[in-house]
N, C-alpha and C positions, 0 to 999 in steps of 0.2 A: 504494500500500500504506500502511495506517495506521501511524503512528509509535507504537511501544511502548517506553517508556524502559527496561523490563527487558531489552531487547535490547542495551543499552549499559552493561553492568555487569561485563564480563569483567576490566577493569583489567589487560590484558596489557601487560607492560613493553615499552618501546621497544627494538627490536633494531637494533644498529648503533652507530655513533659519533654520539651525540646532539649534541655540540658542532659537529661538521662538518656534520651535517644541518641544524642550526639556522642556522649561518653561511651555508650555501648558500641556504636559504629566505629569509633576511633580505636577501641580495644580490638575489635574484629579486624580492622585494617592493619593494626600493628602485628597481629598474628600472620596475616597474609604477607606482610612485608618480610617477616622473619622466614616464612616459607620460601620466598623468592631467594633470600640470602642462602639458606641452608641447601636448597635444591639447585642452586645455580641458574635460576630462571631470569629472564629479562622481560620487562614490560614497558610499554610506551603509552602514556596517557596524554591526550591533547585536548585543549579547550579552545573553542571558538565562541563567538557571541557578540552582542552589541557592547559598545562602550557603556560602562557603569552597570553591566548586567549582573555582576557579582562573581565573576570568574576568580578574582584574587581571593575573595573570602572563602570560596570553596577550596581552593588550593591550600590556603593557610590551614584549614581544618583537616584536609586530607592528609597532610604531611606532619601534623602536630605530634604524633607519637612514633614517627619513623626514625630509624637510626640515620643520622645525617651523613654517615660514611657511605651509605648505599643507595642514595637517590640524589637527583639533581633537578632543580626547577630552572627551565630555560625561558626567560621572558624574551619574546621575539619582537624586535623593532625593525625599522627599515634596514635593508642590507647595507653593509659597508662597501666602499669601493672595491676591496678585494673580493667580497662575496658576489658583487655584481659582475665581476669578470668571469665567473663560473656559471654553470647550470644552476637554476634556482634551487634545486634540491641539494646542492653541494653542502651548503651550510647546515643542513639538517642531518645529512649523513655523518657529519663530524660530531653531532650531539647525541647520537644513538647510544643506548645504554650497553655497557659490557655485561657479562654474566654476573649474577647476584644483584643487579641494580635495576632501578626504575627511573625512567626519564619522564618528567612532566613538562609539557610545552604549554606556556601561556601565549596563545596564538601559535600558528604553525605554517606548514607548507600550503595551507588553504588560502593564504594571502594571495597566491597566484590567481585564483579564480574569484576572489572577493575584492580586496582593496586594489590590487594591481589591475584588475579588470575595470572596476568602476572609476578609478582615478586616472586611468589611461597610462599606467606605468608599464603595462604589457600590451602588446598588440593583440588584435582579435585572434590571429592565428596562434599566438603564443598561449593565451589563456584557454583557448578551446583545446589545444593540444595538451594542456596541463591536466585535464581530466584523466586521460589515459596514462600519462606519466605518473600522476599521483596514485592511481589504482595499481599500476605496476609496482611502484615503490612500496606501497602498503602490503601488497601480496607477497613481496619478497621478505618483508619483515616477519609476517605470520608464518610463511613457509620455513623460515630459518629459526622458528621456535619462540619468537617474541609474542607476547599478548599485546594487542593494540586496542585501546579504548578511546573512542571519539565522542566528546561531549560538546553539545551546542547549548548555550544558555540564552534563552529568549526573554525579552521584556517588551512591553508595549511602549509606544512613544510617550504616553502620559507618565508612565513609571520612570522611564529614562530621564525625562525632563525634570521630574521631582528630584532624582538623584544628582543630576548635573547641577541643579540649583543648590542643593545641599553642599556639594563640593566647594562651591564658590563662597557660600555663607559661613562654612566652617573653616577657620583659619588653618587648621592642621590637615585639611583635606585638599587644599587648593593645588597642591603639587600634583594631584592625580588627574587634573584636567588641563586642557590646552585647546588651541585652535582646531586641531584635528577632530576633536569631539564634535564641534559645531559644523565643520565642513562635512563630516560623515552624516550628521543628523540631517543636513539639508538635502542629502541624496538618499533618504531612507527608501524611497520607492525603487531606486536603482539597486540598492543593496538587497532589498527583499527579492527582487528578480534574480540577482546573482546567487543568493542563498538557496532559493528553491531549485535553480538549475544545478547547484552544487549537490544538493541532496539527491536529486534525480540521477545524477551521473556517478556519484561516489558512495551511495548507500549500498554497499556490496555485501555479499554473503560472508566474506572473510573479514570485512571491516565495516560493520553497520554503524549508523549514527544513533546516539542517544540524545534526544532533545529534552531539555529541562525547562519547565515553566519557572522562571526566576522572579516573577512579579512579587512574590512573598519570599524574602530572603531566607528565612528559617526553613520553610517548606522546600524551597529550591535546593538548599544545602543538603538536607536529609535525602531528598530524591536523588541528587547527583552522587552522593557518597554511597548510597545503597546500590545504585546501578554499577558504580565502579567496583565496589567490593564483590558484587555478584559475578561480574565478568572476570575479575582477576582470580577469584577463588576457583572458578570453573576450570582454570588452565594451569593450576599448580597443585601438587600434592600437599595436603594439609596435615599429614601425619608428622609429629615432631621427630627429631633425629634420636637414634639410640645413643646411649652414653658410650664413649670410647672405653673399652675394658681397662686399658692402661691408665687412663685418667681416673676411672672409678677406683682402681686399686690404690693409686697414689693418694686419692682423696680420703679413702678409708683409713689409710695409715696416718694421715695428717689430722683428720677430723673425727675419726671414730665411726660409729655406725651411721650409715646413710641409707635411707629407704628409697630405692629406685625400682 
């Protein structure tokens, strides 16, 4: 079934105890992260969505209980001159996770068919070719054993405007906003067209999209984290490792009785 962003605009508030639900999810996500470390698995989680949709807040809570040695968050901005001299996927190849690690992308290679398309940074031939190039790139990652999770966070124009206004009125949030937010806002119709084309062309069997209604921040966070946990957990063994017999013997000599 085709993805239509208008289906994700209810903004229904989270029902229940948000703090308890979040803590439970973060504990589950910490176990999933340990499983990736122990079993040498790789995962890629990417976020796309509107400015001020809440991607950063989700990422903050996603990684809150993770071991910082085994994950990386990559905030993706405009390419550098060096990156522009290469194929558009080159800078993402360099940020893919090694074994035992998870890479989180705050924006991603989908810039080719979104901002680069709408703002004219890529030619029509380039961004149209980008769909197949992206699908091929993602299929390679999955075929090589990585788990790929793609999350799009949606908000209405009304909710986005409320958050953009809040960023300006709150002194310590002003750094989060700039001219790009308003340039993109003025082209919302063009971005919506590009987004729906993106979903149609890249919502594939091996790399499906998860769309999150972000109009209520708490509900959006729980929805996103649950979807991520479900997809990661389905691709990694969740059994804890056995104790190394040599370590156990040494520990018993040093510490006495140990129940294992």
